[in-house]
KEMIKOL-295952 format. One line per field, with one value per residue (C-alpha): residue in one letter; x, y, z. Coordinates in pm, 1 decimal. Layout:
! residues N
residuo <- [A,...]
px <- [X,...]
py <- [Y,...]
pz <- [Z,...]
! end
This chain:
! residues 376
residuo <- [M,D,G,I,R,A,I,A,I,V,L,V,A,A,G,V,A,A,L,A,T,P,F,V,M,R,F,A,V,A,V,G,A,V,D,R,P,N,E,R,K,V,S,R,R,E,R,M,P,L,L,G,G,L,A,V,A,T,G,C,V,A,G,L,V,L,A,T,I,W,P,G,G,P,E,I,W,P,K,A,A,G,F,L,L,G,A,A,V,L,V,G,V,G,F,F,D,D,R,F,T,I,R,A,S,V,K,F,G,F,Q,V,V,A,A,L,V,A,V,Q,A,G,F,R,V,D,L,F,S,D,P,I,T,V,Q,T,Y,E,V,P,I,W,V,M,L,P,I,S,L,V,W,I,V,G,V,T,N,A,M,N,L,I,D,G,L,D,G,L,S,S,G,L,G,A,I,I,A,A,T,L,T,I,I,C,W,Q,A,D,Q,W,V,G,V,V,I,G,L,A,L,F,G,A,L,I,G,Y,L,P,Y,N,F,P,P,A,R,I,F,L,G,D,T,G,S,L,L,I,G,F,G,L,S,V,L,A,L,E,G,Y,R,K,A,A,F,L,A,F,I,V,P,I,L,A,L,A,I,P,L,L,D,T,L,L,S,I,A,R,R,I,R,S,G,R,S,M,F,S,P,D,K,L,H,M,H,H,R,L,L,V,R,E,G,S,H,K,N,A,V,L,M,L,Y,F,L,T,S,C,F,C,M,I,A,I,S,F,A,Q,I,D,G,W,L,A,F,V,Y,L,A,A,V,V,A,V,T,I,R,L,L,R,N,L,D,A,F,S,L,D,G,P,A,A,P,K,S,D,E,T,D,P,A,L,S,V,P,G,G,A,P,A,N,D,E,V,G,E,R,R]
px <- [-13765.4,-13764.6,-13605.9,-13931.4,-14113.1,-13797.2,-13794.3,-14166.1,-14162.0,-13874.5,-14089.2,-14388.6,-14266.5,-14044.6,-14341.2,-14616.1,-14343.8,-14266.4,-14600.2,-14708.6,-14431.4,-14576.8,-14913.2,-14695.7,-14518.2,-14823.9,-15004.1,-14691.9,-14716.5,-15115.3,-15059.0,-14766.0,-14485.8,-14231.9,-13857.7,-13769.8,-13402.6,-13182.9,-12845.6,-12753.1,-12883.0,-12738.6,-13020.5,-13084.9,-13441.3,-13792.8,-14086.8,-13926.7,-14205.8,-14109.9,-14265.4,-14114.2,-14116.8,-14489.3,-14401.7,-14147.4,-14404.9,-14619.7,-14397.9,-14292.3,-14643.9,-14711.1,-14411.3,-14543.8,-14872.4,-14759.5,-14554.6,-14815.8,-15070.5,-14841.6,-14947.0,-14687.5,-14504.3,-14314.5,-14500.4,-14389.1,-14748.0,-14723.9,-14352.8,-14363.2,-14695.0,-14482.8,-14290.8,-14533.9,-14667.0,-14372.8,-14295.2,-14649.6,-14582.3,-14244.5,-14419.0,-14661.0,-14460.7,-14216.8,-14514.8,-14602.9,-14306.6,-14264.3,-14558.0,-14537.2,-14214.3,-14223.6,-14001.0,-13696.9,-13824.3,-14162.4,-14001.1,-13744.7,-14056.7,-14231.4,-13893.6,-13910.1,-14268.7,-14162.7,-13846.1,-14099.6,-14296.7,-14033.9,-13876.8,-14255.2,-14296.4,-13911.8,-13665.7,-13434.8,-13066.4,-13159.0,-12849.4,-12506.7,-12194.5,-11889.3,-11609.5,-11379.5,-11573.8,-11847.3,-12121.2,-12462.6,-12576.4,-12966.6,-12957.5,-13173.0,-13420.1,-13318.6,-12950.2,-13188.4,-13463.9,-13204.5,-12936.2,-13221.2,-13394.1,-13085.6,-12957.1,-13273.3,-13329.3,-12964.2,-12995.8,-13298.7,-13156.5,-12806.6,-12972.8,-13210.6,-12852.5,-12706.2,-12996.9,-12834.0,-12755.8,-12987.2,-13047.1,-12824.3,-13027.9,-13244.6,-12944.5,-12727.3,-13027.3,-13106.5,-12761.8,-12747.9,-13124.6,-12997.7,-12693.8,-12890.9,-13135.9,-12842.2,-12732.8,-13054.2,-13094.3,-12794.9,-12895.9,-13294.5,-13429.6,-13741.3,-13938.7,-13611.7,-13557.2,-13904.9,-13886.3,-13542.6,-13663.3,-13999.5,-13771.2,-13496.2,-13788.1,-13945.5,-13646.1,-13511.3,-13835.9,-13826.5,-13474.6,-13489.1,-13709.1,-13438.5,-13122.6,-12938.0,-13102.3,-13401.1,-13779.8,-13907.6,-13710.0,-13772.1,-13801.7,-13811.5,-14102.9,-13882.1,-13510.0,-13679.5,-13841.0,-13548.2,-13339.3,-13608.1,-13597.4,-13257.3,-13240.6,-13499.5,-13316.2,-13006.2,-13157.7,-13320.5,-13010.8,-12725.3,-12744.7,-12731.9,-12402.0,-12102.9,-11839.5,-11868.2,-12210.8,-12332.6,-12003.1,-12181.2,-12479.8,-12228.3,-12019.8,-12303.2,-12422.4,-12064.0,-12065.2,-12400.2,-12316.0,-11935.7,-12094.6,-12327.4,-12043.2,-11838.0,-12079.2,-12133.8,-11774.8,-11677.6,-11966.9,-11844.8,-11528.4,-11587.3,-11815.5,-12130.4,-12461.1,-12500.9,-12733.7,-12600.5,-12577.3,-12245.1,-12157.4,-11880.6,-12036.8,-11847.0,-12136.1,-11995.1,-11678.5,-11682.4,-11928.4,-11629.4,-11421.4,-11562.2,-11720.0,-12009.9,-12339.9,-12375.1,-12027.6,-12036.7,-12328.2,-12187.0,-11850.9,-12032.6,-12211.5,-11921.0,-11796.7,-12112.6,-12129.9,-11711.0,-11817.4,-12131.3,-11908.5,-11692.6,-11976.1,-12112.0,-11762.9,-11735.4,-12041.6,-11862.4,-11538.4,-11495.7,-11261.2,-10920.0,-10931.0,-11224.5,-11018.9,-10750.3,-11006.3,-11182.4,-10850.3,-10762.2,-11058.3,-11056.9,-10724.9,-10844.7,-11141.1,-10954.7,-10696.7,-11023.5,-11177.2,-10816.3,-10825.2,-11172.7,-11041.4,-11348.6,-11166.0,-11080.6,-11304.3,-11264.0,-11512.4,-11429.9,-11379.7,-11701.0,-11728.7,-11625.9,-11976.7,-12296.8,-12218.5,-11966.0,-12254.7,-12613.9,-12765.6,-12684.4,-12898.4,-13130.1,-13353.1,-13225.4,-13073.1,-13130.0,-13177.7,-12897.3,-13130.3,-12874.3,-13126.8,-13357.8,-13092.3,-12961.6,-13376.3,-13343.5]
py <- [-2547.6,-2898.2,-3067.1,-3267.5,-2919.6,-2748.5,-3041.1,-3021.9,-2636.2,-2697.6,-3019.5,-2846.0,-2528.2,-2738.9,-2951.7,-2674.2,-2496.1,-2809.3,-2842.2,-2493.5,-2455.5,-2638.9,-2440.3,-2092.2,-2204.6,-2256.3,-1912.1,-1724.6,-1846.3,-1784.3,-1394.7,-1331.5,-1315.2,-1455.9,-1339.1,-1171.3,-1200.3,-940.9,-828.0,-776.9,-1125.0,-1454.6,-1633.5,-1700.8,-1892.2,-1737.7,-1717.9,-1897.2,-1867.7,-1603.0,-1528.6,-1834.9,-1575.4,-1684.5,-2054.2,-1978.2,-1752.1,-2000.4,-2194.0,-1983.3,-1842.5,-2296.9,-2336.3,-2031.3,-2102.4,-2454.8,-2284.4,-2049.0,-2277.7,-2552.6,-2646.7,-2446.4,-2314.0,-2018.6,-1662.9,-1495.2,-1299.5,-1038.1,-968.7,-1240.6,-1063.2,-769.1,-982.5,-1145.1,-793.9,-646.6,-952.0,-909.0,-594.0,-687.2,-1006.3,-789.7,-513.7,-778.6,-964.9,-624.5,-572.0,-977.7,-901.1,-511.6,-354.9,-69.1,247.3,211.1,477.1,326.4,-26.8,191.4,346.3,36.0,-145.5,185.4,55.6,-281.8,-195.5,60.7,-221.7,-442.6,-186.6,-113.3,-489.4,-471.1,-599.7,-296.2,-200.3,-107.4,-231.3,-147.7,-333.2,-170.7,-344.7,-249.0,-227.9,-528.0,-308.5,-321.0,54.7,127.3,297.8,650.7,642.1,864.2,668.0,341.6,446.9,504.6,247.2,-38.2,128.0,95.4,-248.4,-393.0,-217.3,-282.6,-658.1,-656.3,-540.5,-777.1,-1056.1,-930.0,-822.9,-1158.2,-1350.3,-1396.9,-1757.7,-2029.7,-2168.2,-1873.6,-1673.9,-1925.5,-2170.6,-1870.9,-1765.6,-2084.5,-2136.3,-1806.3,-1855.5,-2180.4,-1968.0,-1713.6,-1939.6,-2101.9,-1798.8,-1692.9,-2023.8,-1957.7,-1630.0,-1761.4,-1546.8,-1771.9,-1571.1,-1596.4,-1906.0,-1965.9,-1751.1,-1893.2,-2276.0,-2149.1,-1969.7,-2208.4,-2489.2,-2320.9,-2242.6,-2600.5,-2700.8,-2484.4,-2527.2,-2837.4,-2630.2,-2361.8,-2543.0,-2558.9,-2585.1,-2432.9,-2490.4,-2129.3,-1811.2,-1633.9,-1296.2,-977.7,-1166.5,-1432.6,-1232.9,-929.1,-1168.7,-1368.2,-1038.8,-927.6,-1232.2,-1238.0,-858.8,-930.4,-1286.1,-1093.0,-800.9,-1030.6,-1234.7,-992.5,-774.1,-1120.0,-1265.9,-1162.6,-950.7,-665.8,-831.8,-679.3,-873.1,-1180.6,-1130.9,-949.9,-1276.4,-1465.3,-1220.8,-1158.4,-1292.4,-1070.1,-739.1,-748.8,-801.4,-483.5,-281.1,-377.8,-337.4,46.7,138.9,14.9,283.7,514.6,486.6,489.0,772.9,599.6,574.5,316.2,149.7,126.1,-234.1,-448.0,-817.9,-753.1,-946.8,-1207.4,-1439.0,-1324.5,-1327.9,-1719.6,-1820.3,-1761.7,-1873.9,-2191.8,-2267.8,-2403.4,-2241.9,-2561.7,-2513.9,-2123.2,-2151.5,-2444.5,-2248.4,-1949.2,-2224.1,-2338.4,-1940.8,-1883.3,-2162.8,-2075.8,-1724.8,-1864.8,-2094.0,-1804.8,-1641.3,-1905.6,-1936.6,-1565.6,-1542.8,-1743.3,-1536.4,-1265.0,-1021.8,-908.7,-1275.1,-1128.9,-856.1,-1095.5,-1316.3,-1072.6,-931.9,-1227.7,-1270.1,-981.9,-1022.7,-1368.1,-1191.4,-932.7,-1183.3,-1408.2,-1105.6,-1051.3,-1358.8,-1305.9,-1004.1,-871.2,-487.3,-471.1,-224.2,-457.7,-721.1,-1145.7,-1270.3,-1373.6,-1746.7,-1895.5,-2041.3,-2068.7,-2425.5,-2386.8,-2399.1,-2569.9,-2292.1,-1999.8,-2079.9,-2350.7,-2433.7,-2321.2,-1964.9,-1750.2,-1410.3,-1119.7,-962.0,-697.8,-538.4,-523.1,-327.5,-125.0,-29.7,122.7]
pz <- [9073.4,9068.2,8800.2,8633.3,8656.0,8366.7,8190.1,8153.6,8054.1,7791.1,7599.1,7611.1,7487.8,7234.0,7121.3,7051.7,6911.9,6645.9,6542.5,6475.8,6242.9,5927.8,5970.5,5996.3,5683.9,5513.4,5637.5,5552.9,5201.6,5212.6,5313.5,5118.1,5346.2,5184.5,5150.0,4799.5,4735.3,4653.6,4609.7,4915.6,5084.5,5067.5,4990.8,4619.1,4700.0,4563.6,4828.2,5118.8,5405.9,5699.4,6037.8,6176.5,6482.9,6556.9,6602.1,6842.6,7044.7,7022.9,7196.5,7422.7,7526.3,7592.7,7816.0,8039.4,8075.0,8159.5,8462.7,8545.1,8605.0,8780.5,9158.6,9381.4,9112.8,9170.1,9105.7,8806.1,8740.0,8665.5,8552.3,8299.9,8185.7,8116.0,7915.2,7707.6,7610.0,7512.7,7303.8,7158.4,7045.3,6857.8,6698.5,6597.9,6418.5,6287.0,6110.4,5942.5,5848.8,5675.0,5524.1,5408.4,5497.9,5729.7,5770.0,6031.5,6226.4,6294.5,6404.3,6606.0,6800.2,6871.5,6988.8,7263.2,7326.6,7438.9,7591.2,7787.6,7907.2,7996.5,8189.1,8415.5,8420.8,8626.0,8376.5,8469.0,8553.1,8910.4,9125.0,9069.2,9232.4,9341.4,9193.9,9489.4,9778.3,9650.9,9803.2,9572.3,9541.4,9398.5,9044.4,9011.4,8789.7,8561.9,8516.2,8484.2,8275.6,7964.9,8040.3,8046.1,7712.2,7542.7,7660.8,7565.0,7236.6,7142.5,7254.0,6994.8,6726.7,6797.4,6711.1,6426.3,6262.5,6277.6,6165.3,5805.5,5775.8,5807.7,6163.4,6286.3,6542.5,6631.1,6696.1,6912.8,7066.7,7197.1,7342.1,7489.0,7657.9,7823.4,7970.9,8087.5,8220.4,8403.8,8551.1,8661.8,8820.9,9032.4,9145.5,9251.6,8984.2,8881.2,8664.8,8429.3,8488.0,8327.8,8049.7,7988.4,7976.6,7743.0,7508.6,7463.8,7462.8,7206.2,6978.1,7022.4,6876.6,6558.9,6516.0,6281.4,6000.1,6016.7,6048.9,5687.1,5472.5,5594.3,5494.5,5667.8,5773.7,6103.6,5925.9,6176.2,6367.8,6501.2,6525.2,6740.7,6945.0,7050.1,7106.5,7314.4,7538.0,7567.1,7676.3,7942.5,8076.9,8071.6,8302.7,8545.2,8616.9,8615.5,8917.1,9150.0,9013.2,9248.8,9107.9,8771.4,8716.3,8421.6,8244.7,8254.1,8012.8,7772.1,7750.8,7719.2,7433.4,7276.2,6922.8,6849.7,7009.2,6868.9,6544.8,6604.8,6749.8,6432.0,6179.5,6321.1,6317.6,5997.5,5871.9,6067.4,5932.0,5580.2,5624.2,5527.6,5715.5,6013.0,5851.5,5476.1,5351.4,5345.7,5366.0,5617.8,5934.0,6082.8,5922.9,5603.9,5664.5,5754.9,5471.2,5252.1,5472.7,5563.7,5217.8,5362.9,5494.5,5751.6,5860.2,5911.5,6148.6,6337.0,6430.2,6502.6,6721.7,6863.9,6917.7,7129.2,7343.4,7438.0,7551.5,7728.7,7916.4,8032.0,8088.9,8351.7,8544.8,8514.4,8763.3,9034.3,9041.4,9297.5,9399.6,9212.3,9008.0,8810.9,8653.6,8554.2,8395.0,8249.3,8095.0,7931.4,7754.4,7617.4,7473.7,7331.6,7199.4,7030.8,6856.9,6746.0,6573.2,6411.0,6260.2,6169.5,5992.9,6145.1,6164.4,5808.1,5586.5,5264.1,5223.4,5187.2,4821.5,4676.6,4677.9,4342.2,4244.8,4397.9,4393.5,4669.7,4892.3,4801.8,5048.9,4836.9,4515.5,4636.0,4886.1,5204.2,5186.9,5448.8,5428.5,5525.6,5755.1,5736.1,5530.3,5817.4,5959.8,5628.6,5645.2,5999.6]
! end
């Protein structure tokens, strides 16, 4: 794919998402899909419009349509159609949850359906590279199916759970989408490249409305879409990286995946339900530590960018050097988590007052979407 075509896809997706967002804001208010603050949320602003995912989805579809009709472009159909169908399922269930609130079991069921659609379209863990011989083997279907489903549903929920501050999920999604697009490009996986460019462009176009202080929230409509898109991008590019292939997308998605795994571990250690509420996520701790909504978000952008750069470089490493590199990354990650006190069961101290950060009490506070996970 040439550079002009790639830039065109990004610009069209970004432009359409940016133009669609004000209309989505008015639509969300008109249909009553607005945020309702409670004690489990960072936000204290009443009636902030949700459904930001509709603008992201519109931009993403525009980018994919351009790639499809561009003469001489790579053949991305019907695989891209499978992505769009699975995404449509999650956007639909996210819309109903943002407007009416639906049961966790129902949402989970639709996530599995969307994952099955993606697997059927070809987004799957179907190859495995032996770390010793570097030979590649096909994965039998009875192993491929559950691993692929767990990956897609897991990443989808990870991005949903981390959507707790203005611009957090959309910004992290853009950074990770760009990274996975580069990995797909390095592996000549053009379906992944096109989907990644469209998703990245749509998020960039939407982000100015969502960055602190936000004027609209993603809601489940957006966070589920972003997580689903990133999960299929990772599956599209993982097996083509030379060594320890699946580590590459895991590194790119390290922040949301670590946050989710630590949340589950904390709740099990304390004897509570995995879906019970708490304010011990990374973004909660950073919000207290940084004393600023925007600073906490920018810090998580920076950390995610570091992991993404590691992922890109790791994709080019082969042999035993990869084990040494991976061990160093693990050691640094553990140190980072300790510095954030992420292993503690104690919550961060509350800010001295809402005046510490206007986003906590005036327009711009984001829903701590851990409440979505809590309802699951």
